[in-house]
OpenMM code with the backbone's topology and positions (N, CA, C; nanometers):
from openmm import Vec3, app, unit

residues = "MET LYS THR LYS LEU LYS THR THR PRO GLU ASN ARG PHE THR GLU GLU GLN ASN GLN ILE ALA LEU PHE ALA LYS ALA LEU GLY HIS PRO ALA ARG VAL LYS ILE LEU GLN TYR LEU PHE GLU THR LYS SER CYS VAL CYS GLY ASP ILE VAL ASP GLU ILE GLY LEU ALA GLN SER THR ILE SER GLN HIS LEU LYS GLU LEU LYS LYS THR GLY LEU ILE GLN GLY THR VAL GLU GLY THR SER VAL CYS TYR CYS ILE ASN ASN GLU SER TRP THR LYS MET LYS ASP LEU LEU VAL GLU PHE PHE ASP GLN ASP LEU ILE LYS THR ASP CYS CYS".split()
positions = [
    Vec3(3.2517, -1.4679, 2.3854),
    Vec3(3.2234, -1.3812, 2.2847),
    Vec3(3.1167, -1.3824, 2.2424),
    Vec3(2.9443, -1.3151, 2.3262),
    Vec3(2.8398, -1.3607, 2.2306),
    Vec3(2.7913, -1.1836, 2.1245),
    Vec3(2.7965, -1.2130, 2.0091),
    Vec3(2.7697, -1.1064, 1.9067),
    Vec3(2.5908, -1.0476, 1.8998),
    Vec3(2.6431, -0.9210, 1.9178),
    Vec3(2.5972, -0.8191, 1.9709),
    Vec3(2.4905, -0.8263, 1.8545),
    Vec3(2.3379, -0.8929, 1.7965),
    Vec3(2.2606, -0.8332, 1.6735),
    Vec3(2.2378, -0.6776, 1.6988),
    Vec3(2.2690, -0.6405, 1.5186),
    Vec3(2.2518, -0.5126, 1.4868),
    Vec3(2.0839, -0.5472, 1.5312),
    Vec3(2.0323, -0.3786, 1.6075),
    Vec3(1.8931, -0.3373, 1.5953),
    Vec3(1.8598, -0.3116, 1.4602),
    Vec3(1.7564, -0.2644, 1.4279),
    Vec3(1.6569, -0.2622, 1.2553),
    Vec3(1.5794, -0.2236, 1.3007),
    Vec3(1.4785, -0.1412, 1.2257),
    Vec3(1.3473, -0.1839, 1.2288),
    Vec3(1.3009, -0.2972, 1.2191),
    Vec3(1.3106, -0.3283, 1.1109),
    Vec3(1.2915, -0.4894, 1.1037),
    Vec3(1.2589, -0.6145, 1.2498),
    Vec3(1.3693, -0.5973, 1.3213),
    Vec3(1.3174, -0.6808, 1.4369),
    Vec3(1.3226, -0.5864, 1.5697),
    Vec3(1.2876, -0.5433, 1.5535),
    Vec3(1.2359, -0.3687, 1.6601),
    Vec3(1.1075, -0.4001, 1.6428),
    Vec3(1.0210, -0.3989, 1.5975),
    Vec3(0.8755, -0.4381, 1.5657),
    Vec3(0.8049, -0.5333, 1.5554),
    Vec3(0.6946, -0.5700, 1.5673),
    Vec3(0.6116, -0.7244, 1.4929),
    Vec3(0.6579, -0.7259, 1.3524),
    Vec3(0.6365, -0.7762, 1.2426),
    Vec3(0.6396, -0.7930, 1.1574),
    Vec3(0.4880, -0.6893, 1.1377),
    Vec3(0.3388, -0.7287, 1.2213),
    Vec3(0.2494, -0.6766, 1.1625),
    Vec3(0.2506, -0.5450, 1.1844),
    Vec3(0.3365, -0.4493, 1.2835),
    Vec3(0.3710, -0.3504, 1.3248),
    Vec3(0.4336, -0.3299, 1.1297),
    Vec3(0.5209, -0.3544, 1.1041),
    Vec3(0.5911, -0.3012, 1.0305),
    Vec3(0.5413, -0.3228, 0.8706),
    Vec3(0.4239, -0.3214, 0.8992),
    Vec3(0.3435, -0.3862, 0.7932),
    Vec3(0.2145, -0.2571, 0.7760),
    Vec3(0.0978, -0.2526, 0.9138),
    Vec3(0.1200, -0.1847, 0.8835),
    Vec3(0.1259, -0.0387, 0.8706),
    Vec3(0.2878, -0.0112, 0.8299),
    Vec3(0.2550, 0.1519, 0.8380),
    Vec3(0.3329, 0.1643, 0.7128),
    Vec3(0.3697, -0.0015, 0.6272),
    Vec3(0.3920, 0.0196, 0.4800),
    Vec3(0.2888, 0.0147, 0.4414),
    Vec3(0.1398, -0.0060, 0.5102),
    Vec3(0.0077, 0.0518, 0.4413),
    Vec3(0.0015, 0.1233, 0.4437),
    Vec3(0.0683, 0.1739, 0.5835),
    Vec3(-0.0228, 0.3810, 0.5698),
    Vec3(0.0982, 0.4623, 0.5270),
    Vec3(0.2500, 0.4137, 0.4619),
    Vec3(0.3099, 0.5011, 0.4051),
    Vec3(0.2471, 0.5307, 0.2627),
    Vec3(0.1738, 0.4353, 0.1827),
    Vec3(0.1424, 0.3909, 0.0438),
    Vec3(-0.0328, 0.4279, 0.0894),
    Vec3(-0.0813, 0.4471, 0.1944),
    Vec3(-0.2148, 0.5541, 0.1610),
    Vec3(-0.1323, 0.7818, 0.1471),
    Vec3(-0.0555, 0.7602, 0.2537),
    Vec3(0.0718, 0.9065, 0.2739),
    Vec3(0.0293, 0.9789, 0.1503),
    Vec3(-0.0241, 0.9165, 0.0612),
    Vec3(-0.0070, 1.0724, -0.0717),
    Vec3(-0.1060, 1.0745, -0.1141),
    Vec3(-0.2006, 1.1385, -0.1800),
    Vec3(-0.3248, 1.2229, -0.2199),
    Vec3(-0.3077, 1.0883, -0.3226),
    Vec3(-0.1891, 1.1346, -0.4230),
    Vec3(-0.1398, 1.0794, -0.5432),
    Vec3(-0.1681, 0.9239, -0.5337),
    Vec3(-0.1494, 0.8664, -0.4507),
    Vec3(-0.1781, 0.6965, -0.4557),
    Vec3(-0.3033, 0.6525, -0.3961),
    Vec3(-0.3477, 0.7764, -0.3072),
    Vec3(-0.5253, 0.7065, -0.3124),
    Vec3(-0.5703, 0.7181, -0.4454),
    Vec3(-0.5722, 0.8348, -0.4571),
    Vec3(-0.6300, 0.9058, -0.6289),
    Vec3(-0.6054, 0.7641, -0.7542),
    Vec3(-0.4781, 0.7157, -0.7407),
    Vec3(-0.4616, 0.6237, -0.8465),
    Vec3(-0.5692, 0.4804, -0.8139),
    Vec3(-0.5703, 0.4805, -0.6297),
    Vec3(-0.6436, 0.2899, -0.5700),
    Vec3(-0.8402, 0.3553, -0.6037),
    Vec3(-0.8234, 0.4630, -0.6307),
    Vec3(-0.9640, 0.4924, -0.6112),
    Vec3(-1.0463, 0.4522, -0.7669),
    Vec3(-0.9781, 0.5350, -0.8890),
    Vec3(-0.9542, 0.4749, -1.0196),
    Vec3(-0.9593, 0.3764, -1.0484),
    Vec3(-0.8621, 0.2611, -0.9837),
    Vec3(-0.7770, 0.1518, -1.0611),
    Vec3(-0.9632, 0.0664, -0.9654),
    Vec3(-1.1115, 0.1228, -0.8819),
    Vec3(-1.1969, 0.0371, -0.8451),
    Vec3(-1.2659, 0.1157, -0.8750),
    Vec3(-1.2217, 0.1903, -0.9595),
    Vec3(-1.4269, 0.2493, -0.9734),
    Vec3(-1.4199, 0.1550, -1.1322),
    Vec3(-1.2663, 0.2078, -1.2793),
    Vec3(-1.2150, 0.1566, -1.3814),
    Vec3(-1.3113, -0.0594, -1.3231),
    Vec3(-1.3129, -0.0939, -1.2737),
    Vec3(-1.3479, -0.2722, -1.1860),
    Vec3(-1.2264, -0.3245, -1.3271),
    Vec3(-1.1685, -0.3180, -1.4020),
    Vec3(-1.0802, -0.4139, -1.4205),
    Vec3(-0.9056, -0.3382, -1.4469),
    Vec3(-0.8864, -0.3698, -1.4908),
    Vec3(-0.6704, -0.3739, -1.5151),
    Vec3(-0.7094, -0.2186, -1.5770),
    Vec3(-0.6002, -0.1314, -1.5258),
    Vec3(-0.5591, -0.0039, -1.6260),
    Vec3(-0.4470, -0.0722, -1.7290),
    Vec3(-0.4351, 0.0389, -1.8057),
    Vec3(-0.3180, 0.0099, -1.8933),
    Vec3(-0.3119, 0.1264, -1.9391),
    Vec3(-0.1794, 0.2030, -1.9076),
    Vec3(-0.1111, 0.3619, -1.9646),
    Vec3(-0.2897, 0.4349, -1.9858),
    Vec3(-0.3709, 0.4715, -1.9303),
    Vec3(-0.4749, 0.5730, -1.9432),
    Vec3(-0.4630, 0.6813, -1.7548),
    Vec3(-0.3476, 0.5663, -1.6517),
    Vec3(-0.3684, 0.6544, -1.5393),
    Vec3(-0.3288, 0.7711, -1.5621),
    Vec3(-0.1606, 0.8694, -1.6606),
    Vec3(-0.1193, 0.9619, -1.6250),
    Vec3(-0.2619, 1.0604, -1.6465),
    Vec3(-0.3035, 1.0077, -1.7715),
    Vec3(-0.4355, 1.1246, -1.7883),
    Vec3(-0.4926, 1.1579, -1.7170),
    Vec3(-0.5364, 1.0854, -1.6553),
    Vec3(-0.6774, 1.0555, -1.5043),
    Vec3(-0.5667, 1.0698, -1.3945),
    Vec3(-0.5476, 1.0700, -1.3737),
    Vec3(-0.4320, 1.1779, -1.2521),
    Vec3(-0.3183, 1.3289, -1.2827),
    Vec3(-0.3203, 1.2973, -1.4146),
    Vec3(-0.2524, 1.5213, -1.4223),
    Vec3(-0.1443, 1.5362, -1.3952),
    Vec3(-0.0352, 1.4058, -1.3548),
    Vec3(0.1045, 1.4136, -1.3457),
    Vec3(0.1725, 1.3529, -1.4135),
    Vec3(0.2734, 1.3891, -1.4445),
    Vec3(0.3907, 1.3456, -1.5113),
    Vec3(0.4143, 1.1949, -1.4821),
    Vec3(0.4357, 1.1325, -1.6118),
    Vec3(0.4427, 1.0130, -1.6942),
    Vec3(0.5792, 0.9059, -1.5498),
    Vec3(0.6265, 0.9561, -1.4935),
    Vec3(0.7922, 0.8952, -1.4353),
    Vec3(0.6730, 0.9445, -1.2606),
    Vec3(0.6311, 1.0628, -1.2688),
    Vec3(0.6060, 1.1126, -1.1318),
    Vec3(0.4497, 0.9331, -1.1214),
    Vec3(0.3829, 0.9619, -1.1571),
    Vec3(0.2772, 0.8533, -1.1702),
    Vec3(0.3204, 0.6419, -1.1615),
    Vec3(0.4967, 0.6801, -1.2336),
    Vec3(0.5121, 0.5690, -1.2337),
    Vec3(0.6315, 0.5240, -1.0727),
    Vec3(0.6822, 0.6538, -1.0175),
    Vec3(0.7136, 0.5870, -0.8517),
    Vec3(0.5583, 0.5762, -0.7933),
    Vec3(0.4685, 0.6492, -0.7588),
    Vec3(0.4010, 0.6131, -0.6895),
    Vec3(0.3087, 0.4179, -0.6781),
    Vec3(0.3479, 0.4635, -0.8568),
    Vec3(0.2678, 0.2816, -0.9087),
    Vec3(0.3667, 0.2172, -0.8449),
    Vec3(0.5248, 0.2218, -0.8608),
    Vec3(0.6357, 0.0806, -0.7439),
    Vec3(0.6146, 0.1285, -0.6365),
    Vec3(0.5323, 0.2139, -0.5252),
    Vec3(0.4970, 0.2224, -0.4545),
    Vec3(0.3961, 0.1759, -0.3988),
    Vec3(0.2868, 0.1737, -0.4304),
    Vec3(0.1835, 0.1218, -0.4086),
    Vec3(0.1752, -0.0754, -0.4671),
    Vec3(0.2776, -0.0597, -0.5572),
    Vec3(0.3194, -0.2478, -0.6030),
    Vec3(0.3936, -0.3092, -0.4623),
    Vec3(0.4426, -0.2116, -0.3994),
    Vec3(0.6075, -0.2719, -0.3418),
    Vec3(0.5050, -0.3848, -0.2258),
    Vec3(0.4124, -0.2458, -0.2193),
    Vec3(0.3274, -0.3079, -0.0632),
    Vec3(0.1986, -0.4140, -0.0909),
    Vec3(0.2341, -0.3836, -0.2938),
    Vec3(0.0807, -0.5246, -0.2769),
    Vec3(-0.0210, -0.4906, -0.2991),
    Vec3(-0.0681, -0.3838, -0.2787),
    Vec3(-0.1938, -0.3668, -0.3096),
    Vec3(-0.1955, -0.3637, -0.4317),
    Vec3(-0.1262, -0.3385, -0.5694),
    Vec3(-0.1856, -0.3763, -0.6456),
    Vec3(-0.0690, -0.4541, -0.7213),
    Vec3(-0.1374, -0.5073, -0.8623),
    Vec3(-0.0179, -0.6106, -0.9608),
    Vec3(-0.0670, -0.5168, -1.0842),
    Vec3(0.1003, -0.5467, -1.1310),
    Vec3(0.0942, -0.4779, -1.3259),
    Vec3(0.1553, -0.6615, -1.3254),
    Vec3(0.0428, -0.6129, -1.4948),
    Vec3(0.1088, -0.7279, -1.6232),
    Vec3(0.1238, -0.7103, -1.6760),
    Vec3(0.2843, -0.7471, -1.7907),
    Vec3(0.3048, -0.7265, -1.9254),
    Vec3(0.2266, -0.6952, -2.0471),
    Vec3(0.1590, -0.6299, -2.1003),
    Vec3(0.0817, -0.6879, -2.1648),
    Vec3(0.0859, -0.5884, -2.3265),
    Vec3(0.2444, -0.6322, -2.4001),
    Vec3(0.2675, -0.6176, -2.5366),
    Vec3(0.3728, -0.5354, -2.4322),
    Vec3(0.3559, -0.3991, -2.4772),
    Vec3(0.5094, -0.3115, -2.4994),
    Vec3(0.3895, -0.1899, -2.3627),
    Vec3(0.3224, -0.1949, -2.2609),
    Vec3(0.2163, -0.1932, -2.1474),
    Vec3(0.2726, -0.2347, -2.0534),
    Vec3(0.1841, -0.1862, -1.8656),
    Vec3(0.1888, -0.1959, -1.8019),
    Vec3(0.0600, -0.1977, -1.7362),
    Vec3(-0.0142, -0.3156, -1.6993),
    Vec3(-0.0899, -0.3447, -1.6990),
    Vec3(-0.1706, -0.4012, -1.5336),
    Vec3(-0.2722, -0.2811, -1.4799),
    Vec3(-0.2287, -0.2608, -1.3498),
    Vec3(-0.3825, -0.3381, -1.2704),
    Vec3(-0.3880, -0.4109, -1.1605),
    Vec3(-0.5328, -0.3377, -1.0993),
    Vec3(-0.4464, -0.3800, -0.9586),
    Vec3(-0.6514, -0.3816, -0.8443),
    Vec3(-0.5389, -0.3979, -0.7325),
    Vec3(-0.5491, -0.5806, -0.6958),
    Vec3(-0.5276, -0.5362, -0.6481),
    Vec3(-0.4632, -0.6668, -0.4973),
    Vec3(-0.5885, -0.7001, -0.4592),
    Vec3(-0.6305, -0.8335, -0.4494),
    Vec3(-0.7487, -0.7774, -0.3728),
    Vec3(-0.7371, -0.8652, -0.3068),
    Vec3(-0.6244, -0.9970, -0.2855),
    Vec3(-0.5482, -1.0444, -0.1334),
    Vec3(-0.4642, -0.9475, -0.0722),
    Vec3(-0.4433, -0.8033, -0.0640),
    Vec3(-0.3475, -0.7483, 0.0157),
    Vec3(-0.4655, -0.6551, 0.0035),
    Vec3(-0.5026, -0.5853, -0.0541),
    Vec3(-0.5956, -0.5326, 0.0333),
    Vec3(-0.6698, -0.5459, 0.1222),
    Vec3(-0.7504, -0.6741, 0.1196),
    Vec3(-0.8329, -0.7357, 0.2407),
    Vec3(-0.7681, -0.7668, 0.3188),
    Vec3(-0.5804, -0.8074, 0.3543),
    Vec3(-0.5128, -0.7829, 0.4586),
    Vec3(-0.5106, -0.6539, 0.5411),
    Vec3(-0.5256, -0.5057, 0.4401),
    Vec3(-0.4665, -0.4383, 0.4502),
    Vec3(-0.5541, -0.4091, 0.5160),
    Vec3(-0.6778, -0.4569, 0.5185),
    Vec3(-0.8145, -0.3835, 0.6072),
    Vec3(-0.8384, -0.3732, 0.7334),
    Vec3(-0.7649, -0.5479, 0.7023),
    Vec3(-0.8424, -0.6575, 0.8498),
    Vec3(-0.6743, -0.5999, 0.9385),
    Vec3(-0.5980, -0.5531, 0.8941),
    Vec3(-0.5495, -0.5334, 1.0317),
    Vec3(-0.6105, -0.3801, 0.9981),
    Vec3(-0.6095, -0.2651, 0.9239),
    Vec3(-0.5982, -0.1316, 0.9708),
    Vec3(-0.7674, -0.1711, 1.0889),
    Vec3(-0.8501, -0.2468, 1.0890),
    Vec3(-0.9375, -0.2170, 1.1350),
    Vec3(-0.9502, -0.2372, 1.2590),
    Vec3(-0.8484, -0.3504, 1.2709),
    Vec3(-0.7717, -0.4626, 1.4170),
    Vec3(-0.7116, -0.3335, 1.5092),
    Vec3(-0.6590, -0.3159, 1.4030),
    Vec3(-0.5487, -0.1362, 1.5049),
    Vec3(-0.5832, -0.0561, 1.5522),
    Vec3(-0.6793, 0.0140, 1.4137),
    Vec3(-0.8621, 0.1591, 1.4495),
    Vec3(-0.9052, 0.1143, 1.6529),
    Vec3(-0.9781, -0.0389, 1.5681),
    Vec3(-1.0271, -0.0885, 1.6886),
    Vec3(-0.9683, -0.0484, 1.8034),
    Vec3(-0.8739, -0.0074, 1.8446),
    Vec3(-0.8273, -0.0691, 2.0057),
    Vec3(-0.8125, -0.0079, 2.0556),
    Vec3(-0.9298, 0.1716, 2.0050),
    Vec3(-1.0147, 0.2335, 2.1815),
    Vec3(-1.0960, 0.2212, 2.2133),
    Vec3(-1.1551, 0.0857, 2.1559),
    Vec3(-1.3285, 0.0180, 2.1750),
    Vec3(-1.2922, -0.1617, 2.2618),
    Vec3(-1.1523, -0.1262, 2.3420),
    Vec3(-1.1536, -0.2138, 2.5018),
    Vec3(-1.1638, -0.0812, 2.5695),
    Vec3(-1.2176, -0.1141, 2.6719),
    Vec3(-1.2344, -0.0159, 2.8283),
    Vec3(-1.1109, -0.0393, 2.8875),
    Vec3(-1.0693, 0.1111, 2.9692),
    Vec3(-0.8873, 0.1017, 3.0390),
    Vec3(-0.9846, 0.1471, 3.1273),
    Vec3(-0.9151, 0.1345, 3.2386),
    Vec3(-0.9102, 0.2332, 3.3448),
    Vec3(-0.8325, 0.3444, 3.3473),
    Vec3(-0.8029, 0.4199, 3.2514),
    Vec3(-0.6903, 0.5448, 3.2076),
    Vec3(-0.7468, 0.6730, 3.2130),
    Vec3(-0.7285, 0.7662, 3.3266),
    Vec3(-0.7658, 0.9189, 3.3156),
    Vec3(-0.9303, 0.9126, 3.2219),
] * unit.nanometer
topology = app.Topology()
chain = topology.addChain("A")
for resn in residues:
    res = topology.addResidue(resn, chain)
    for name in ("N", "CA", "C"):
        topology.addAtom(name, app.Element.getBySymbol(name[0]), res)
């Protein structure tokens, strides 16, 4: 008797497809886009002043930081009683490479319509 594998999104789609979807989800909220822009503008790790800069409640910012950290786009380090965040350059580059390849698919000519 064969055991039927449960189909889940993780095994229905390629690793690349899942990764693109995770990055797209991370960029899918304007607050997360603003957080990323702020981290790039400061050009250093940011400790604590993200709430003041973004203008949302601490709990809301924490949820957005959690989502960004889950995708690996940012990283955080604990310094005393605060957590400092910065862009994870390796993950950022991976995301850019995946998205460029994905968005450049239209450059391949087809004989369709």
